[in-house]
C-alpha positions in Angstrom: 24.1 42.2 28.1 23.5 44.7 25.3 26.8 43.6 23.6 25.6 39.9 23.7 22.5 40.9 21.8 24.6 42.4 19.0 26.9 39.3 18.9 24.0 36.9 18.2 22.1 36.5 15.0 18.4 37.4 14.8 17.6 33.7 14.6 19.6 32.9 17.7 18.0 35.8 19.5 14.5 34.5 18.7 15.4 31.0 19.8 16.8 32.3 23.1 13.6 34.4 23.6 11.4 31.4 23.1 13.4 29.1 25.3 13.6 31.6 28.1 9.8 32.3 28.1 8.1 29.7 30.3 5.0 28.2 28.9 3.1 25.9 31.3 2.2 22.7 29.7 -0.7 21.8 32.0 -1.9 18.5 33.2 -1.7 15.4 31.0 -5.0 13.7 30.4 -5.6 10.2 31.7 -5.5 8.7 28.2 -2.2 10.4 27.5 -0.8 8.8 30.7 -2.0 5.3 29.5 -0.2 5.5 26.1 3.2 4.1 25.4 5.8 6.8 25.0 8.6 5.7 22.8 10.2 6.7 19.6 8.8 3.6 17.9 5.2 4.4 18.9 5.7 8.0 17.7 7.0 6.9 14.3 4.4 4.2 14.0 1.6 6.7 14.6 2.4 8.9 11.7 3.1 6.3 9.1 0.7 4.0 7.2 1.6 0.4 7.9 3.5 -1.2 5.0 0.8 -3.9 4.5 -1.7 -1.1 3.8 0.6 0.7 1.4 1.2 -2.7 -0.4 -2.5 -3.5 -0.6 -3.2 0.0 -2.0 -0.4 -0.6 -4.6 -1.8 -4.0 -5.5 -5.3 -2.6 -5.9 -4.0 0.4 -8.0 -1.9 -1.9 -10.3 -4.7 -4.4 -10.7 -7.1 -1.7 -11.7 -4.5 -0.4 -14.2 -4.2 -3.8 -15.7 -8.0 -4.0 -16.1 -8.1 -0.7 -17.9 -5.1 -1.5 -20.1 -6.5 -5.0 -21.0 -9.9 -3.5 -21.8 -8.3 -0.9 -24.1 -6.1 -3.5 -25.8 -9.1 -5.8 -26.3 -11.1 -3.0 -27.9 -8.1 -2.1 -30.2 -7.7 -5.8 -31.3 -11.4 -6.1 -31.9 -11.2 -3.1 -34.2 -8.3 -4.7 -36.1 -10.4 -7.9 -36.7 -13.8 -6.6 -37.9 -16.0 -9.5 -38.9 -13.4 -12.1 -37.9 -14.3 -13.4 -34.4 -11.9 -16.4 -34.7 -9.0 -14.2 -35.7 -9.7 -11.8 -32.9 -10.0 -14.7 -30.4 -6.6 -16.1 -31.5 -4.9 -12.6 -31.4 -6.5 -11.8 -28.0 -5.4 -15.0 -26.4 -1.9 -14.6 -27.8 -1.8 -11.0 -26.5 -2.9 -12.0 -23.0 -0.3 -14.8 -22.9 2.4 -12.2 -23.5 1.0 -9.7 -20.9 3.3 -9.1 -18.0 1.9 -9.2 -14.5 5.4 -9.5 -13.0 5.5 -6.3 -10.9 2.0 -6.8 -9.5 2.6 -10.5 -8.8 5.8 -9.7 -6.9 3.8 -7.3 -4.6 1.2 -10.1 -4.2 3.8 -12.7 -3.3 5.3 -10.2 -0.7 1.9 -9.5 0.7 1.1 -13.2 1.0 4.4 -13.8 2.8 4.5 -10.8 5.2 0.9 -9.8 5.9 0.3 -12.2 8.7 3.5 -11.1 10.4 2.9 -7.4 9.9 -0.7 -7.7 11.2 0.4 -10.1 14.0 -2.4 -12.6 13.0 -2.9 -15.4 15.5 -2.7 -19.0 14.4 -5.7 -21.2 14.3 -4.7 -24.5 16.0 -7.3 -26.6 14.1 -6.0 -25.5 10.6 -2.4 -24.8 11.6 -2.7 -21.6 9.5 -3.3 -18.0 10.3 -6.9 -17.0 11.2 -9.2 -15.6 8.6 -9.6 -11.9 8.2 -13.2 -10.9 7.9 -14.1 -14.5 7.1 -11.6 -14.7 4.2 -8.1 -15.7 3.7 -5.6 -12.9 3.7 -3.8 -14.4 0.6 -4.2 -12.7 -2.7 -4.4 -14.6 -6.0 -1.7 -13.8 -8.5 -2.7 -12.3 -11.8 -2.4 -14.7 -14.7 -3.5 -14.9 -18.3 -6.4 -17.1 -17.1 -7.4 -14.3 -14.7 -7.4 -11.8 -17.6 -9.4 -14.2 -19.9 -12.0 -14.7 -17.2 -12.4 -10.9 -17.0 -12.2 -10.3 -20.7 -13.2 -13.4 -22.6 -12.2 -13.7 -26.3 
């Protein structure tokens, strides 16, 4: 047996020592016995659901658009001192060129997949998914009109 110890690496020796040492696990609790034991439930438990990640990304990107639009509006206002009509024209033109494409793609994906991912039940009267906290789960896409409502010219 002494020769076997020299033929194994220190890592293999440590693994063998740990495997050979019995550690009693003890009794499982009642709640542990009630839970589903599967690879899927194990993986699901450690990962944030995709709809939550997507909602977080939508929120983060929307807030970034608000900050960028505010900054852009202030910069344009500084370029048009004493010329409110020139500023208004320049601001509306700038907002029309603003790209909301990435955020809107997330919003479209959310609107399509959220009810499936959350397993929302259908309301037989409306033939649509039930409301979540009294509101529709659908998010409105960001548009130039949305930006001008937040930051009027």
